[in-house]
PASE-628033 format. One line per field, with one value per residue: residue in one letter; x, z, y of N, C-alpha, C in turn. Coordinates in steps of 0.1 Angstrom, whole numbers. Example, Ala and Ser with C-alpha at 12.3 -4.5 7.8 and 13.67 -1.06 7.14 Angstrom:
// PASE-628033
filo <- [a|s]
n_u <- [132|128]
n_w <- [78|71]
n_v <- [-57|-22]
ca_u <- [123|137]
ca_w <- [78|71]
ca_v <- [-45|-11]
c_u <- [132|129]
c_w <- [78|79]
c_v <- [-33|0]
END
This chain:
// PASE-628033
filo <- [x|x|x|x|x|x|x|x|x|x|x|x|x|x|x|x|x|x|x|x|x|x|x|x|x|x|x|x|x|x|x|x|x|x|x|x|x|x|x|x|x|x|x|x|x]
n_u <- [-295|-288|-271|-259|-256|-239|-216|-210|-204|-181|-164|-162|-150|-126|-114|-112|-93|-71|-66|-60|-37|-20|-14|3|30|64|80|102|137|155|159|167|161|174|199|194|184|161|172|172|175|182|209|220|234]
n_w <- [121|109|121|99|80|94|95|68|62|78|67|41|47|57|35|18|32|31|3|-1|15|3|-21|-14|-13|-23|-49|-63|-63|-72|-67|-80|-111|-141|-146|-128|-95|-71|-44|-10|14|26|11|0|-28]
n_v <- [-60|-92|-122|-134|-113|-96|-113|-115|-88|-85|-103|-93|-68|-76|-89|-67|-51|-68|-68|-41|-37|-55|-43|-23|-27|-19|-30|-22|-20|-2|31|53|68|69|95|115|124|135|157|147|160|194|210|187|172]
ca_u <- [-287|-287|-257|-254|-252|-227|-205|-207|-198|-168|-156|-159|-140|-113|-109|-108|-81|-60|-63|-53|-24|-12|-9|11|44|72|89|114|149|163|152|172|157|182|210|190|175|159|179|163|177|188|223|224|236]
ca_w <- [112|113|122|86|74|101|91|54|63|84|57|30|52|58|21|13|39|26|-10|0|20|-7|-32|-8|-13|-34|-54|-70|-55|-77|-64|-90|-124|-150|-140|-119|-84|-62|-31|1|24|22|9|-7|-43]
ca_v <- [-68|-106|-127|-137|-100|-92|-121|-111|-75|-87|-110|-83|-58|-83|-91|-53|-47|-76|-63|-28|-39|-63|-34|-12|-30|-14|-40|-16|-18|9|43|63|65|77|101|125|121|147|156|144|170|206|209|175|174]
c_u <- [-287|-273|-251|-249|-240|-215|-201|-200|-184|-159|-152|-149|-127|-106|-104|-95|-69|-56|-56|-39|-15|-7|0|26|51|82|102|125|157|155|156|168|165|194|207|181|173|166|168|164|183|203|228|225|234]
c_w <- [118|114|109|79|81|97|77|54|68|74|45|34|53|44|15|19|33|12|-10|5|11|-18|-27|-10|-25|-38|-61|-60|-59|-76|-74|-104|-133|-142|-129|-108|-76|-49|-20|12|19|21|2|-22|-50]
c_v <- [-83|-110|-130|-124|-95|-100|-118|-98|-77|-93|-101|-73|-64|-85|-77|-49|-55|-72|-50|-29|-47|-54|-23|-15|-23|-24|-35|-15|-6|22|54|59|74|83|111|120|133|146|154|154|183|205|197|177|160]
END
């Protein structure tokens, strides 16, 4: 591989990582939808 191909591969990989990590955030602050929420631990109601 030439230096130009390696640079293009690295730039593409960096852009892909940024796009994936950018979509991972949870913007929702309200975890309960409606009146029902699943218990997180045994015995929780």
